[in-house]
C-alpha positions as CSV (number, residue, x, y, z in Angstrom):
1,M,-2.1,-108.8,-88.2
2,K,-5.7,-109.6,-89.3
3,I,-7.0,-107.6,-86.4
4,F,-4.8,-104.7,-87.2
5,L,-5.9,-104.6,-90.8
6,T,-9.5,-104.8,-89.8
7,I,-9.1,-101.9,-87.4
8,L,-7.2,-99.9,-90.0
9,F,-10.0,-100.6,-92.6
10,G,-12.6,-99.5,-90.1
11,F,-10.7,-96.3,-89.4
12,F,-10.3,-95.4,-93.1
13,L,-14.0,-96.3,-93.8
14,G,-15.1,-94.0,-90.9
15,A,-12.8,-91.2,-92.0
16,T,-14.1,-91.4,-95.6
17,L,-17.7,-91.5,-94.6
18,T,-17.2,-88.5,-92.2
19,A,-15.4,-86.5,-94.9
20,L,-18.1,-87.2,-97.4
21,F,-21.3,-86.7,-95.3
22,S,-20.4,-84.3,-92.5
23,P,-20.3,-81.3,-94.7
24,S,-24.0,-81.6,-95.5
25,V,-24.6,-81.5,-91.7
26,V,-22.5,-78.4,-91.4
27,S,-24.4,-76.6,-94.2
28,W,-27.7,-77.6,-92.6
29,Y,-26.4,-76.2,-89.3
30,F,-25.5,-72.8,-90.8
31,D,-28.8,-72.4,-92.5
32,P,-30.6,-69.8,-90.3
33,P,-34.1,-70.8,-89.3
34,T,-35.4,-67.2,-89.7
35,S,-34.8,-64.5,-92.3
36,I,-32.0,-62.3,-91.0
37,G,-30.0,-59.6,-92.7
38,V,-26.8,-61.6,-93.0
39,S,-26.6,-65.2,-94.1
40,C,-23.4,-67.2,-94.6
41,K,-25.2,-70.1,-96.2
42,E,-23.9,-69.5,-99.8
43,A,-20.3,-69.2,-98.6
44,V,-20.5,-72.2,-96.5
45,V,-22.1,-74.3,-99.2
46,W,-19.4,-73.2,-101.7
47,G,-16.6,-74.1,-99.3
48,I,-18.2,-77.4,-98.5
49,N,-18.5,-78.3,-102.2
50,A,-14.9,-77.3,-102.8
51,Y,-13.9,-79.5,-99.8
52,Q,-15.9,-82.5,-101.1
53,K,-14.3,-82.1,-104.6
54,M,-10.8,-82.1,-103.0
55,V,-11.6,-85.2,-100.9
56,M,-12.6,-87.0,-104.1
57,V,-9.5,-85.8,-106.0
58,G,-7.2,-86.8,-103.1
59,G,-8.9,-90.2,-102.9
60,F,-8.4,-90.7,-106.6
61,I,-4.8,-89.8,-106.4
62,G,-4.4,-92.1,-103.4
63,L,-6.1,-94.9,-105.4
64,L,-3.7,-94.4,-108.3
65,G,-0.7,-94.3,-106.0
66,G,-1.9,-97.5,-104.3
67,I,-2.3,-99.3,-107.6
68,A,1.2,-98.2,-108.7
69,L,2.7,-99.4,-105.5
70,A,0.9,-102.7,-105.8
71,V,2.2,-103.1,-109.3
72,L,5.7,-102.3,-108.3
73,I,5.6,-104.7,-105.3
74,G,3.9,-107.4,-107.4
75,R,6.7,-107.3,-110.1
76,R,9.4,-108.1,-107.7
77,K,11.0,-111.5,-108.2
78,P,10.6,-113.8,-105.3
79,V,13.7,-114.6,-103.4
80,T,14.7,-118.2,-103.9
81,P,16.3,-119.8,-100.8
82,L,19.8,-121.3,-101.1
83,P,19.9,-125.1,-101.4
84,P,21.0,-126.9,-98.2
85,R,24.7,-127.9,-98.1
């Protein structure tokens, strides 16, 4: 179980870091090296900023949901075993 949780933690850490830092690489990639008549850089930067905001909002909602779930699970009364006969 410990190995599974470690792998799961690594997966979510990698996904989070990719979601946060890959958009800056994409905006760098779409920046044309020379001055051309058409540039999509402004539209790409706007879309990436909106994406990063939604990642943060989704992460915050997931955090609140996880806290609520932990509180609900933590409030359960432990099951007491029946005494032996």
